[in-house]
C-alpha positions in Angstrom: -9.5 -8.7 29.0 -10.2 -5.0 28.7 -11.4 -3.4 25.5 -9.1 -1.1 23.7 -9.9 1.8 21.4 -7.3 2.7 18.9 -7.6 5.9 16.7 -6.3 6.1 13.2 -6.3 9.2 11.0 -7.7 8.6 7.5 -8.7 10.4 4.4 -12.0 10.0 2.5 -11.7 9.6 -1.2 -14.7 9.6 -3.6 -14.4 8.0 -7.0 -17.1 9.0 -9.4 -18.2 7.4 -12.7 -21.6 7.2 -14.4 -23.5 4.1 -13.2 -20.5 2.8 -11.3 -22.5 0.6 -9.0 -23.8 -1.4 -12.0 -20.4 -1.8 -13.6 -18.6 -4.6 -11.7 -15.6 -4.4 -14.0 -15.0 -0.8 -13.2 -15.3 -1.4 -9.4 -12.9 -4.3 -9.8 -10.5 -2.1 -11.7 -10.5 0.6 -9.0 -9.5 -2.0 -6.4 -6.9 -3.5 -8.7 -5.3 -0.1 -9.1 -5.4 0.5 -5.4 -3.7 -2.8 -4.9 -1.0 -2.1 -7.5 -0.3 1.2 -5.8 0.0 -0.6 -2.5 -2.8 1.4 -0.8 -4.8 -0.5 1.8 -8.3 0.9 2.2 -11.8 0.4 3.5 -14.9 0.7 1.3 -17.2 3.2 3.0 -20.1 3.3 0.6 -21.1 2.7 -2.9 -23.8 4.7 -4.7 -25.0 4.4 -8.3 -22.4 7.0 -9.5 -19.7 6.9 -6.9 -17.6 4.8 -4.5 -16.2 6.2 -1.3 -13.2 4.7 0.4 -11.0 5.7 3.4 -7.2 5.5 3.2 -5.0 5.7 6.2 -3.4 9.1 6.4 0.0 7.4 6.6 -0.6 6.2 3.0 -1.7 9.6 1.7 1.5 10.1 -0.2 0.5 7.3 -2.6 -2.9 8.9 -3.5 -1.6 11.2 -6.3 0.0 8.2 -8.1 -3.3 6.3 -7.7 -5.3 9.2 -9.2 -3.0 9.4 -12.2 -3.0 5.7 -12.8 -6.7 5.2 -12.4 -7.6 8.1 -14.7 -5.3 6.6 -17.3 -6.8 3.1 -17.0 -10.4 4.1 -16.4 -11.5 7.1 -18.5 -14.5 9.2 -17.4 -13.6 8.9 -13.7 -13.6 11.8 -11.3 -11.7 11.6 -8.0 -12.2 13.9 -5.0 -10.4 14.0 -1.7 -13.1 14.8 0.8 -11.1 15.4 3.9 -10.0 13.7 7.1 -11.9 11.2 9.2 -11.0 9.3 12.3 -11.3 5.5 12.4 -11.9 4.2 15.9 -10.9 0.5 16.2 -12.6 -1.1 19.2 -10.9 -4.3 20.0 -12.0 -7.1 22.4 -15.4 -5.6 22.9 -17.2 -8.9 23.4 -19.6 -7.8 20.6 -23.0 -9.1 19.9 -25.5 -7.7 17.5 -27.2 -6.0 20.4 -24.0 -4.4 21.8 -23.1 -3.0 18.3 -26.7 -1.6 18.1 -26.3 0.1 21.5 -23.0 1.6 20.4 -24.3 2.9 17.1 -27.6 4.2 18.5 -25.7 5.9 21.4 -23.4 7.7 19.0 -26.4 8.7 16.7 -28.4 10.0 19.7 -25.5 12.3 20.5 -25.5 13.7 16.9 -22.3 11.9 16.0 -22.5 11.0 12.3 -21.0 7.6 11.6 -19.2 7.7 8.3 -18.5 4.0 8.2 -18.8 1.0 10.4 -17.5 -2.5 10.0 -17.5 -5.5 12.3 -14.7 -8.1 12.0 -16.1 -11.1 13.9 -13.0 -13.3 13.7 -11.0 -10.5 15.5 -13.8 -9.2 17.7 -13.2 -5.7 16.3 -15.6 -3.0 15.5 -14.4 -0.1 13.3 -16.3 3.2 13.3 -15.5 6.2 11.2 -16.3 9.6 12.7 -15.5 13.2 11.8 -12.4 14.9 13.4 -14.7 17.2 15.3 -16.7 14.4 16.9 -13.8 12.1 17.8 -13.4 13.1 21.5 -17.1 12.9 22.1 -17.2 9.5 20.4 -14.3 8.3 22.6 -16.2 9.3 25.8 -19.4 7.6 24.7 -17.6 4.4 23.6 -15.5 4.3 26.8 -18.6 4.7 28.9 -20.4 1.8 27.2 -17.3 -0.4 27.3 -16.4 0.3 30.9 -20.0 0.0 32.2 -19.7 -3.7 32.6 -23.1 -4.0 31.0 -22.8 -7.1 28.8 -25.5 -7.5 26.2 
């Protein structure tokens, strides 16, 4: 079966709060509010003072309500919308650790910054987030690796 690459527009949102990474209840509250607002998201990164998520652009109309509700329920929180990213869903890639490494290193060697990456083993799906500017170049590189027939 041939691998497919689907592209989804998303928005990066950064939620800031002092020592957030050490405050499990606050992180849990953030995801509870996202769930109540019916906003599916991916966690991109967590740092000591912030949590970055990506939300599908089709769900962006719900972000203002989320911001209002989260600030009311979790004081001392700052929320920034950091712009658009593209999520590339690579399906049926016959992934191994080595093949994922080749994909990631090939993108990196071509100066494509990977904003996020996630492998879903049970669905044989790799999700990679790249900038809007790099999406066409990333598609070409990914298609070259997937079409090469080189199984690792």
